C-alpha atoms as one frame of an Amber mdcrd trajectory, in Angstrom:
protein
  -7.253   1.482   7.054 -10.812   2.593   6.383 -12.499   3.512   3.110 -11.912
   7.255   3.550  -8.169   6.687   3.826  -8.157   4.409   0.789 -10.139   6.945
  -1.242  -7.709   9.652  -0.180  -4.699   7.633  -1.259  -6.363   6.816  -4.581
  -7.155  10.480  -5.149  -3.532  11.415  -4.436  -2.371   8.782  -6.938  -4.785
  10.171  -9.520  -3.315  13.615  -8.904   0.194  12.291  -9.377  -0.845  10.764
 -12.700  -2.491  14.013 -13.832   0.554  16.047 -12.894   2.861  13.637 -14.705
   0.694  13.754 -17.810   0.711  17.542 -17.637   4.511  17.512 -17.540   4.699
  15.179 -20.535   2.312  17.311 -22.587   3.652  20.651 -21.282   0.163  21.620
 -20.128   0.443  23.885 -17.062  -3.278  23.683 -16.261  -3.184  19.910 -16.141
  -0.156  20.053 -13.841  -2.019  22.441 -11.534  -5.070  20.171 -11.521  -2.827
  17.240 -10.636  -1.204  19.079  -7.737  -4.671  20.046  -6.477  -5.859  16.431
  -6.583  -2.729  15.289  -4.740  -3.277  17.852  -1.999  -6.953  16.992  -1.622
  -6.134  13.282  -1.527  -3.532  13.710   1.183  -5.926  15.878   3.160  -8.738
  13.360   2.802  -6.515  10.497   3.972  -5.166  12.526   6.878  -8.593  13.673
   8.074  -9.940  10.146   7.870  -7.120   8.995  10.138  -7.726  11.861  12.576
 -11.442  11.129  12.647 -10.763   7.449  13.320  -8.491   8.329  16.248 -11.046
  10.754  17.668 -13.882   8.250  17.373 -11.867   5.523  19.057 -10.944   7.758
  22.009 -14.415   9.272  22.427 -15.867   6.634  24.804 -12.908   7.039  27.159
 -13.229  10.828  27.134 -16.995  10.682  27.675 -16.489   8.359  30.654 -13.867
  10.702  32.136 -16.258  13.645  31.837 -19.065  11.691  33.473 -16.796  10.786
  36.417 -16.070  14.463  37.064 -19.735  15.281  37.638
């Protein structure tokens, strides 16, 4: 797990807390802000994982392209 994934998971947890607080206080805007943070956190964690996979497979792909020439 890299720092981008950790930050994404933390952001999603922050969103969950905001949404829960919005439910307790009956504040619809706080609930919306919490859902937004959750979505952005999940996206951040997912993209970090995708980027890590792409970076790890890049040398193999670059070598395969060079062999074709």
